[in-house]
Every structure is written in structure tokens, then in C-alpha cells.
N, C-alpha and C positions, 0 to 999 in steps of 0.2 A: 717654068721652063722644064722641058724633060730632062731628066737624069742623063749622063754618060752612059753606055755600055760596060765601059774598060776604063780604068784609071789612067791617067794621065798628068795629072798636077804634082805639080814639085814645089816643096818649100818655097822656093824662089819664086816660083810663078805666083804664090799666092802673095808671098812678102811685098813682090812688085807690084801687083793689083793693088793691096789694101794701101799701099804708100800714095799710089796715085789716086785711089778716092780722098786722101787726106789732104793731099796737095791740091786738088782740082778747086778752082775758085771762080768766081767772074758769073755773068749773065747765060751763061751757057752750061754752067757746072752741072744743075740737075739732070741734064740729058746726058750728059758726058757720064757721072755717078751712075745713072740710069743704065747705061751701056756698058759701061764696064762692070758692073754687079753682073749682068745679064749674060755678058761674054763668060766671066768666071764660073757661073753655074752651069751653064750650056756644058761646060767641060767637066763637072764634078758628078761623081757618083752618087746612088742614094747617101749612103752612110758619109760620103765626103759633104755632101751638101747640106745633110743635117749637121755636122759638124760646123760647117762653116756658118750657119743660121744662128747656131746659138752662140757663136764665138763673138758674132757681129752683135748682136743684142745683149750680150752680158749674160748667158744663163748657163755658160759652159760650164761642166762639173765632170771633168775627166780625169783629176788626180795628180798633174804634174806641178806638184808643190818644189820649192827650191830644190831641195835633197833629188828629187826624182831628175829633173832639170840638168842638175850637175852633172850626175852619173852620166845622164845622156850625150852631154858635152864632151865629156871626157871619152865616151866610147867612140863618138861619131868622128873624133880628131884623134884618135890613138894617143891619148895622154894617159898620166896618172892622175885619177879622182881627187885623191890628195891636193895635187897642186893646182886643181880647178877650187876647188873648195875654199884653198888657201887665198888664192889671188880674186876669187868672189868676197871673202871676209875685208881683204884689202881694199878693194876697187867699190864693194856694195853697189856691184851690178853685175849680174850674170849674164846681162846682153851684151855687156862689154868683153867678160872673159871670153865669150863662146867667140869673139872676133880675135884676143888675143890668141887663143888656142889653134884655130882655124890658121892664121896668120904666120906665128911664129913657133908654135908648137911649145915643149916643154921647155924649151931655153927661154922662151918669150914668158911664160906663165913662171918660172923660177925667179924671172927678173922683177916682176912685181913688188913694190917696197910701199911701207908705211908712206902716206904722202900729206903734207898738211893740205886743210881746207878740203880733204877728201874723206868724208866720213864713212869711217869702217864699220861693217856688222857689228853689232854689240853680242858679247858674251852673255848669254840666258843662264839665270839658275835651272839646276836640275830639281827633280823632285826625288820624294822617297817615301814609300809606306809608312815610316815612325822614324822618331831621333833616333832609336838604338839603331835601325837599320844603316841609317846615313854617316853616324860615327863608325860603325864595322866597315862600311866600303872605304870612307875616308881615313882612316886611321887616328892619329891624335888630332884632336880639334879644340877650336876655341869658339864660344857660342855667344851670341849677343842679340838682343831686342832689334827688330828690325823694323822701321817706320815704311809705310809704303807711300813713295812719291812716283814723278813722272819723271822718266826715265831722260838723261840728257849727255851730251859728248859735246865738250869744249874744246876748240881747236884757239890757240893765241899765236900770234908770231908779231913780235913788237907790239904795235898799239893797235894791231887787226887781232878784232877775237871773232868769231863764228861760232856758233851755238845750233846743235843738231838734236831732234828727236829720234825716239827709238825707230821710227821709221825713215830716218835720214833726211829729212823736211829741215831747212833753215828757218828757224823762229829766232833768231838773233835780235830782229828789231824789238819781238814782244819780251825780251827778259832783260832791262837796262839792269837790273840789279845784278845779275850774272854775269853780265858783262864786267860791271864794277869789280866784282869778285875776282874774276879772270886776269883783271889788271894787277890787282891786288897782290898776288901771288909772287914770291921770289923767282922769276925764271923769266927768259926772253920769249923762249918757244916751247909750247908743250902740245900734247894733246890728253885729257883728263876723260875720263867715264864717272858718271856720277847721276844724281836725280835733285828734281826739286821737291820742298815740298811749303804747302801753307801753314800758316800759323793763327791761332786767335790771339787777341790780345794779351790774355791770361798764359800764352805760350802751350796752350793743348795744339795738336796737330790737327789738320781738316782731314776729315774724310777722304780715302783716292779721289773718289769721284769729286769731291768738292776742288781738290786741290788742280786734276785737270781741267775742269771747269775753268779756274782761273789760268792756267796755264793757255787757254787757247783763245781768252780774250784778247782783242787786239789792244784795246784803250786801257793802258798802263794805268790811269788815273781812275778806273772803276772797279778796280780788283786789289786783292789783299797783296804784301808783298810775299814774293817766293825765296826761302833761304834755299841754297844749293849744298849739296852734302857729294864732296867729292872721294871716290873710292877705289878708285884705279889711275894710276899715271902708266899712259902706252908709248910717251914718247916726250923727254925732257931735254932739250938744247944740246940734239946732235945723238942721243940715245935711246934706243927702242927698249 
């Protein structure tokens, strides 16, 4: 396809065409998709065509990580980057936040709240060149050993429990022991952050990669039991 000489594509144009590609089904779908792609690339300049090709085949390396996208959403909608980051943390979705910012601006972003069974982005530990520098930065500190487990986020409302991974995937069905532990806690509604670890029969912890392996095993009967450790409470019985 010969490239366009001048740019005319918009983000909405591309989004519409990609949605059409995704939704096209049936006996004529191959022809419709081919025609859609042909029309899209006819409108793309050389650099746009290269971007689209790599986007479609999963080889795009353009540096737009979450932090960059949050700043872009704020700039495009003339809203506070802080409000965008806060809403993204509470919804777990920059795409959803972009729509909120576009449709409702700062008032809508500010109204986003912690919601049961809507996993939030996890707080991740920072790093420091040395323990001394970390203590100097943090001030008075308490230090303890940390065993490396698989991160989980647990939501409970009454008898309903959901468990989410670091990437916000629902793994409730794979972790019955964590469900039981959540139901045993003395609260009716809560969101807690923590991790699970596997242990040998002599109470030695598994290596991280082994815990992750057990964590991803769909058959509970074929893996070791995992023990949950909760270290942060985000919500409990109506209080954040």
C-alpha cells in the first residue's frame, strides 16, 4: 500500500478501525478485515504506517508506560496529573480514567472512590543503595526479615470473597485456603493487601519461583498449600 503524503488520521479514526477489525465475524470476515486494513494504511504516512504495523503485530517499543500515559491524559483533558494518578490507582485502569477525565473533568476524577471488588493498583516497595541511606531517608525505622511471596489483594463483603494478583487478575478459584482465611477474619467487609507463600513440611519457605509455580497451578490437589500474610488494610467495615 502506498503511504499517504500528508497526515490525516486521528486517534479516533484508528480506534474505530481497530474496533471494526475486532468485531468483524462471519464468512466474509477475512475480506472485510483485509479491506479495513488496506483503507487504514492508505491514509497513513510512512511513519504512521510503521507505527501501526508494529502496534498490530506486538512489536511496538515507543516508551508509553503508565506514567507517561497518565501525564498525557492529564494534558489532553486539562486536568491535574495527581487526580489522574489517584483515579488510576483506585480503578486499576488508565483507559477507564481517560474516559472519566474526558467526560467529567476534575470533579469526576475527584469523585472516584475505593470500591469493593474493584482491585486497586498495589503500592510497591522502593529501593535504596544501602540500608543506611534508606533509614536516613525514612527517619526512625523498624526493620524485619521479609520472605518473598506472591502478591495478593483480597476483597470480602459478607460471604463473598475475591482474590486478585499483582496484575489485578482474579484468582479466587485457585486459592481456596486464602478464601478460608479471609472468611475467618473478624470483619464483614474489607480490602486487605498481602502475599502468599508456600512452605515445606518442615516449615521452610519455598523459593519465590516455586511459590509462583504453585500459585499458577489450576488444580489445588496437585500443589502445596499456600499461606496468606496480610500487611495492609485498605478498607474495613465502611472506613478507608
